C-alpha positions as CSV (number, residue, x, y, z in Angstrom):
1,M,-137.2,-130.8,-106.6
2,T,-139.3,-129.4,-104.1
3,I,-138.8,-126.1,-102.6
4,L,-137.9,-127.7,-99.2
5,K,-134.8,-129.8,-101.0
6,D,-133.9,-126.6,-103.2
7,L,-133.6,-124.4,-99.7
8,F,-131.2,-127.4,-98.4
9,Y,-129.0,-127.6,-101.3
10,S,-128.3,-124.0,-101.4
11,N,-130.2,-123.5,-105.1
12,I,-132.6,-120.6,-104.0
13,D,-130.6,-117.2,-103.1
14,L,-132.4,-115.6,-100.2
15,N,-129.8,-112.9,-100.4
16,I,-130.3,-111.4,-103.6
17,G,-128.1,-108.2,-104.4
18,S,-129.2,-106.5,-106.9
19,F,-131.9,-103.6,-107.8
20,D,-133.0,-101.4,-109.9
21,K,-131.5,-98.0,-109.4
22,D,-134.0,-95.7,-110.5
23,S,-136.6,-97.5,-107.8
24,E,-136.9,-96.0,-104.5
25,Y,-134.6,-98.3,-102.6
26,G,-132.1,-97.5,-105.3
27,K,-132.8,-93.6,-105.3
28,A,-132.4,-94.0,-101.2
29,M,-129.0,-96.4,-101.3
30,Q,-127.4,-93.7,-103.6
31,T,-128.3,-91.0,-101.4
32,I,-126.9,-92.1,-98.5
33,A,-123.6,-93.5,-100.5
34,D,-123.2,-89.7,-101.7
35,N,-123.8,-88.2,-98.1
36,E,-121.4,-91.0,-96.4
37,E,-119.1,-89.8,-99.1
38,K,-119.4,-85.8,-98.7
39,L,-119.5,-86.3,-95.0
40,L,-116.0,-88.5,-94.6
41,V,-114.4,-85.3,-96.6
42,L,-115.6,-83.1,-93.9
43,L,-114.7,-85.0,-90.8
44,N,-111.3,-85.3,-89.0
45,G,-109.7,-88.1,-87.6
46,T,-111.8,-89.1,-84.5
47,E,-115.2,-87.8,-86.2
48,K,-114.5,-89.8,-89.0
49,G,-114.1,-93.1,-86.9
50,L,-117.3,-92.4,-84.9
51,F,-119.2,-91.5,-87.9
52,L,-117.5,-95.1,-89.3
53,D,-118.4,-96.8,-86.2
54,F,-121.8,-95.3,-86.5
55,T,-122.6,-96.7,-90.4
56,N,-121.1,-99.8,-89.0
57,A,-123.4,-100.6,-86.1
58,Q,-126.6,-99.7,-87.8
59,S,-125.6,-102.0,-90.9
60,S,-125.5,-104.6,-88.4
61,L,-128.8,-103.6,-87.0
62,N,-130.2,-103.4,-90.1
63,N,-128.7,-106.7,-90.9
64,V,-130.2,-108.3,-87.2
65,T,-133.5,-106.5,-88.3
66,A,-134.4,-108.3,-91.6
67,E,-133.0,-111.9,-90.0
68,E,-135.2,-111.1,-87.7
69,N,-138.4,-110.2,-90.3
70,F,-136.8,-113.0,-92.1
71,I,-137.6,-115.3,-90.0
72,H,-140.6,-114.3,-88.0
73,G,-142.7,-113.9,-91.9
74,F,-141.5,-117.7,-92.0
75,R,-143.0,-118.7,-89.0
76,L,-146.3,-117.0,-89.6
77,G,-146.9,-118.1,-93.2
78,A,-145.8,-121.4,-91.4
79,L,-148.5,-120.9,-89.5
80,I,-151.3,-119.8,-91.6
81,M,-150.0,-122.9,-93.7
82,I,-150.9,-125.2,-90.9
83,E,-154.5,-122.9,-90.0
84,V,-155.0,-123.8,-93.4
85,M,-154.2,-127.3,-93.5
86,G,-156.4,-128.2,-90.4
87,S,-159.4,-126.2,-91.5
88,P,-162.5,-128.5,-92.9
89,K,-162.6,-128.4,-96.2
90,L,-165.2,-126.3,-97.6
91,G,-167.9,-126.9,-100.3
92,M,-165.4,-130.0,-101.3
């Protein structure tokens, strides 16, 4: 199969959900989770609601940013391929 067919038939998982807990990413995620848990214990009803609204909005923003970065990177890669395929063959 080609990569385009794999994408079409959803044979490629673009949202890989696992990561190494000891990686920089994993450590940062653990710090966020630990601090969120500590803050939720300290906050009252209204404050807790505001904090949860804040974290949900930040999560949504992160998702939108990741999507836009993925699309931008894919388009940039396609433009590079167009340029490569359109340039004269060197030494061949």
